[in-house]
N, C-alpha and C positions, 0 to 999 in steps of 0.2 A: 392465606397463611400457608406455611410450608407443610408438605406431607411427610417430611422427615420427623423423627422423634424430637420433641422439644427438650431443651436443656433442663436440668434439675432432677434430683432423685427424692423419693419420699423420705421425709424426716431430715432433710438436709437444707442448710443455708448455703447459697452460692453467691460469691462476690463477683460482680460484673464490672468492676473498676470504679474508681472514685467513691461515690456514696451509694451506688446502685446495688441492691441486694435482692435476690430471688429466694423465696422459701416455698417448699412443697411439703404439705403436711403428710402424715402417714396415710390419711384417707385420700390424698391426691388433690387437695385444695391448693391453688397456686396464687401467690401474692408477690408483687414486686414493690420494693420500697424505693422512693426517690429516683425514678428512672431518668437517666440521661445516657441513652444507649450508645451514642456516638462520642462519648468522652474519650480523651486521648489514650486511656488504658482499657477502653471498652473491648469486650470479647463476644458480644452477642448483637445480632441484628433483630429487627422486629420479627422476622420469621423464626429466628432461633428461639425466641422467648416462648412462642407457642401460646396456647390458651391461658387466660388469666381469669381468676375470680375476683381479685381485688388489686387495687393500686393504692398504696398508702403514701401520703405526701406529708413531709414534716414541715416544709415552709416554701416560700415562693421564689427563692433564688434560682436562676436558670439551671444551675448545675444539679438541682434536685428535682426538676419537674419538666425539663425540656421535651421529654418523650411521652408525657402524660396524655395529651390529646390524641396523638397517633395510636398509642396503645389502647386507649379507651374505645376509639372508633373501630379498631381492628378486632377487639376481643369482647366488647360489651361489659368489661369488668367494672365493678363499683369503685369509684374514686373516693377514698376516705381522706378527709381533710377538715380543717376548720372552716366555719361559715364564710369568712372573707375570701379564702382561696376557692371555695365552691362558687362564689359569685364570679370570681375571675374566670374560672374554668368554664362556666356557663357561657361567657362571652366568646369562648373559643370553640363552642359547639359541643361541649361535653354534656351529655344528658343523664349519665349514670352516676349521679353524685350522691354520696352518703356522708353528709356533714355531721360533725360532732365537735366536742370541745374537751378541754382538759378535765380529767376526772371521770369522764364518761367511758362507757364500754359499748361496742357494737359487735354483733355476731355476723360473720360471713361463713356459712356452712359450719364446719367444725372448728373454726378459729374465732377466738374472742380477742378483739383489739381494744386495749385500754390506752387512752391518750394521756400522756404525762407531760410535765413541764420541760422546757429547754431554756438555756440562757444564750440568746443570739439575737439577730435582727430578722426582719421579714419585709422586704420591699420587692414588689413585682415590677420588673422592667417592662415598659410599654413603649410603643411607637419605635423610635430609633434607638431605644435603649438608654437614652439620657435621663428621661423622666421615670420616676417610680411611683407606684400606687401602693397604698397600705394593704398588706396581705395578712393582717391578723397577727397573732403570736406564733412564734416557732414552737414546735412540740416534738416529743418523741413518742414511741409506741412500745408497750409491753404486750406480747402476743402469747396466747396459750391455746393449746389444742383441747377440745372437749374429749373427755374419756381417755383411757390409756394411761401410760406412765410418762409421756413426754413432759418435760419441764418448760417453764416460760423462758422466752428470750427477750432481750431489750435492744431496740434500735434507737439510738439517742437522737439522731439527726445532728445538725450542726449545733455545738454547744461548748461552753466553758464548763469547768467543774463548778458545782453549786451544792450547798450543804444539804438541800432536800433530796439529793440522790440517796441519802440514807433512808428516807421515807420510801422511795421506790424499792429499795432492797427489802425493807421491813414489810411493806404491804404485798409485794408481788413476787419476791424471791426469784428473780431471773437467774438461770444457771449460767448463761453466756450473754455477754454484751458485745454489740458491734458499735464502736465509738470512734470518733475522729482523733487523730494524733498529729495533725499537720503543724500546729504551733504558729500559724499565721492568722487564719480566719477562725480558728478553733483552739481548744486546748492542745498543748504539745504533750510530749511523753511525761514530763514531770507532773503536770496537772491531771493527765489521764490516769496516772498511777494512783493519785489520791482519789480520783473519781471511782476507780475500781475498788479501792478500800471501803469507800462509803457504800457502794452497791452490794458488796459482799459476794460477788460472783466467783465461780470457780474458774471460768475461762473468759478470754477476750479475743475477738477477732478484729484487729485494728483496720479501719477504713479511712478514706478521705486523707490520704497522704501520697506523695510521689507523683501525683498527676501533673503538677507543674513544679519547677525548681523551688519556688517559694514555699511549697508544702513539704518541708524538709524533715519532719519527724519520721522516725523509723521504728519498726518493731524491736530491733536490737536495743535502741535507746529506751524503749518502754520496759523491756526486761531489766535493764540496769536500774531504772527508777523504781521498779517494783521491789527490788531487794530491800528498800528502806520502808516498804509498806506491808507487803504480804507476799512472801516468796512462794506461797502455795498456788497463786494464781497462774494459770497456764496461758501463755500467749500463743494463739494459733495464727501462724504467719502464712496467710493465704496469698497465692498469686492470683491476679485477675482470671476468673474462670474456675478457680478452685472452690471446693465445697468442704463443709464441716457438718457432721451429724449432731443433732441434738442428743444430749445424754438421756438415758432412760432411768 
């Protein structure tokens, strides 16, 4: 690993392009979500990421887990995922598996990870990439720090809007959501605006857009759609490599 300072600041979420997000807790615990470091908008190498305590995986599509095995080998981080993805990662030599399922909560140092539903698909490409194996259900995560005043945040993974997002808001009250807005493989700005209304969050940092031309949704379009749902929701328009602090 590099001897230079790793990216990320305590209490901040950093978008590393596409669906890859790094969070550093106020106590210094480091977790990366859906790592695909060499995505076309990527801003960080393996060395830049630095030490990790956890790697949280929402589902088995390559653009959400291409860097899992290399990061786990380099850092020894726990890989948090559904049992079916844990079985797949074991075949890739990953030994630091922390499997769980929807509705469960696991603790990694000062961070509690609650796994919630998502509305998507989950097939893992094997061999030459033509065949797929079952990867279990796609999921999202709500994460909360132990102690202090930091609020929960929600990483949805790939998903369409679904009515039970209201339950996620009611049960866990995330303050900020990181959700896709691409409108091709996931919900677009119109659907995302309704999702945010169901979740009841104060802020959103859109992800999973602009990586390829077909992922055409934009934060500006999301702002326009939010006017018909809840104009008090703030859209945090991050550039890849940009960070946002959790509210206290």
